[in-house]
C-alpha positions in Angstrom: -142.2 141.5 -114.2 -145.3 142.5 -112.2 -145.7 139.1 -110.6 -144.7 138.1 -107.0 -142.8 135.0 -105.9 -146.0 133.0 -105.1 -147.2 133.6 -108.7 -144.0 132.3 -110.1 -144.0 129.3 -107.8 -147.5 128.3 -108.9 -146.6 128.6 -112.5 -143.3 126.7 -112.1 -144.9 124.0 -110.0 -147.5 123.5 -112.7 -144.8 123.4 -115.4 -142.3 121.1 -113.6 -145.2 119.0 -112.3 -146.2 118.2 -115.9 -142.5 117.5 -116.8 -142.2 115.1 -113.9 -145.5 113.4 -114.8 -144.1 112.8 -118.3 -141.2 111.0 -116.7 -143.4 108.8 -114.5 -142.7 110.6 -111.2 -144.3 113.4 -109.1 -143.1 116.6 -107.5 -142.0 116.2 -103.8 -142.0 118.8 -101.0 -138.2 118.7 -101.0 -138.2 119.6 -104.7 -140.6 122.5 -104.0 -138.2 123.9 -101.5 -135.4 123.7 -104.1 -137.7 125.4 -106.6 -138.3 128.3 -104.2 -134.6 128.7 -103.6 -134.0 128.6 -107.3 -136.7 131.3 -107.8 -135.0 133.6 -105.3 -131.4 133.1 -106.4 -131.6 132.3 -110.2 -134.8 133.8 -111.7 -135.5 132.9 -115.3 -134.8 135.6 -117.9 -138.1 137.4 -118.0 -138.9 137.3 -121.8 -137.5 133.8 -122.3 -139.3 132.1 -119.5 -141.5 129.3 -121.0 -143.3 128.5 -117.7 -147.0 128.7 -117.9 -147.7 131.4 -115.2 -149.9 133.6 -117.4 -149.3 136.9 -119.1 -147.1 139.4 -117.2 -145.7 142.8 -117.8 -141.9 143.0 -117.9 -140.4 146.5 -117.6 -137.1 147.5 -119.2 -135.2 146.8 -122.3 -135.0 143.2 -123.4 -133.1 142.3 -126.6 -135.5 141.7 -129.5 -138.5 142.8 -127.5 -139.4 145.9 -129.5 -138.5 144.1 -132.8 -141.2 141.6 -132.0 -143.6 144.5 -131.1 -142.8 146.0 -134.6 -143.8 142.7 -136.2 -147.1 142.6 -134.2 -147.9 146.2 -135.2 -147.1 145.6 -138.9 -149.2 142.4 -139.1 -152.1 144.2 -137.4 -152.0 147.4 -139.4 -151.5 145.6 -142.7 -154.5 143.3 -142.0 -156.9 145.9 -140.6 -155.9 149.2 -142.1 -154.2 148.4 -145.4 -150.7 149.6 -144.4 -147.6 148.0 -146.0 -143.9 148.2 -146.5 -143.8 152.0 -145.9 -145.3 151.6 -142.5 -143.0 148.7 -141.5 -139.9 150.6 -142.7 -140.9 153.7 -140.8 -141.7 151.8 -137.6 -138.4 149.9 -137.7 -136.5 153.2 -138.3 -138.2 154.9 -135.4 -137.6 152.0 -133.0 -133.9 151.9 -134.1 -133.5 155.6 -133.4 -135.2 155.2 -130.0 -132.9 152.4 -129.0 -129.8 154.2 -130.2 -130.5 157.0 -127.6 -132.3 154.9 -125.0 -131.7 156.1 -121.5 -133.2 153.9 -118.7 -133.5 156.8 -116.3 -135.5 158.9 -118.8 -137.2 156.4 -121.1 -139.2 153.2 -120.2 -140.2 150.1 -122.1 -142.9 147.6 -120.9 -143.3 144.3 -122.7 -146.3 142.0 -122.4 -145.0 138.5 -122.2 -146.7 135.1 -122.2 -145.3 131.6 -122.7 -141.9 133.0 -123.5 -143.1 135.3 -126.3 -143.7 139.0 -126.5 -147.4 139.8 -127.2 -147.5 143.5 -126.7 -145.7 146.7 -125.6 -145.9 150.3 -124.5 -143.1 152.8 -124.5 -142.5 156.2 -122.9 -139.9 158.2 -124.9 -138.6 161.0 -122.7 -136.3 162.5 -125.2 -138.7 165.2 -126.4 -137.2 168.5 -127.2 -139.8 170.2 -125.0 -138.7 170.2 -121.3 -140.9 168.1 -119.1 -142.6 166.3 -122.0 -142.6 162.7 -123.2 -144.2 160.7 -126.0 -146.3 157.5 -125.5 -145.3 155.1 -128.3 -145.9 151.6 -129.7 -148.8 150.6 -127.6 -150.2 147.3 -128.8 -151.7 144.1 -127.4 -151.4 141.0 -129.7 -154.6 139.3 -130.8 -153.8 136.1 -129.0 -154.0 137.8 -125.5 -156.7 140.4 -126.1 -159.8 140.6 -123.9 -158.0 140.2 -120.6 -157.6 143.9 -119.6 -153.9 143.7 -120.4 -154.0 146.9 -122.4 -155.3 148.6 -119.2 -152.4 147.2 -117.2 -149.8 148.4 -119.8 -151.4 151.9 -119.8 -151.5 152.0 -116.0 -147.8 151.1 -115.7 -146.8 153.7 -118.3 -148.8 156.5 -116.7 -147.7 155.7 -113.2 -144.1 156.2 -114.4 -145.0 159.5 -116.1 -146.9 161.1 -113.3 -143.8 161.7 -111.2 -141.5 162.6 -114.1 -143.3 164.6 -116.8 -145.8 167.5 -117.0 -147.0 166.5 -120.5 -147.3 163.3 -122.4 -148.4 163.3 -126.0 -149.5 160.5 -128.4 -149.8 160.5 -132.2 -152.3 158.0 -133.6 -155.2 157.9 -136.1 -158.9 157.5 -136.0 -160.4 154.0 -135.9 -158.4 152.5 -133.0 -161.4 152.8 -130.7 -160.2 150.5 -127.9 -156.9 152.3 -127.6 -158.6 155.7 -127.7 -160.9 154.6 -124.8 -157.8 153.8 -122.7 -156.1 157.1 -123.6 -159.2 159.1 -122.6 -159.7 157.0 -119.4 -156.2 157.9 -118.4 -156.7 161.6 -119.0 -155.6 162.2 -122.5 -157.5 164.8 -124.6 -157.8 164.9 -128.4 -156.4 168.3 -129.4 -156.1 168.0 -133.2 -157.0 166.0 -136.3 -155.8 166.1 -139.9 -155.9 163.9 -143.0 -152.6 162.1 -143.8 -151.2 159.7 -146.3 -147.9 159.2 -144.4 -148.4 155.4 -144.2 -150.0 154.9 -147.6 -153.8 154.9 -147.2 -155.5 158.2 -146.3 -156.1 158.2 -142.5 -157.2 160.8 -140.0 -154.2 161.5 -137.8 -155.0 162.4 -134.2 -152.9 164.1 -131.6 -153.7 163.3 -128.0 -152.2 165.1 -125.0 -152.1 164.4 -121.2 -151.2 167.1 -118.8 -150.3 166.8 -115.2 -152.5 169.0 -113.0 -149.9 169.7 -110.4 -146.1 169.9 -110.4 -144.0 166.9 -111.2 -142.0 165.2 -108.5 -139.1 164.6 -110.9 -135.9 163.2 -109.3 -132.8 165.3 -109.4 -131.1 163.1 -112.0 -134.1 163.1 -114.4 
């Protein structure tokens, strides 16, 4: 993820310290040395790590990660915007299609993980038919971890990836997602079109945002 070894050590020390205390013993310095060696040689699987070291952003595909993101999105949009089965079916279809063509050199997934669970995501889909373009997709931060600037961290990671690979990044969303729109605009996206739509059931105002790189990309030869 985006945490360094000292961050992991502190989190794991806290976790194993609690476990030792429950057994009537305390952590020793020898055990701390063993823990550091363990961290360097046998790191926990990032999305399954239950250690209490705080929210972190894990890049790359993790089995089940985007499925959990779909569930987060469905619950949120059903509760706050009246979406239903049509939305969930469409989102699952889109995610399945993305994973079927997923290319780690072109596409990128970031998952927001805390306590061994996925609480958010952002995706850059580089398979756009237009050369040099990518789509920003499935950006969400779960309600349990909101208010900690984690959305900002996800957006920053995604756009840092895009700046050296793509000339254009576009995003399809709808009006009313003010916090997300603020982050899009903060990172240079411009609203270029709006239109009413009933694609997901209720009538919404679809919005099309675009980010364009001012200078040439520094794309790698294999991109």
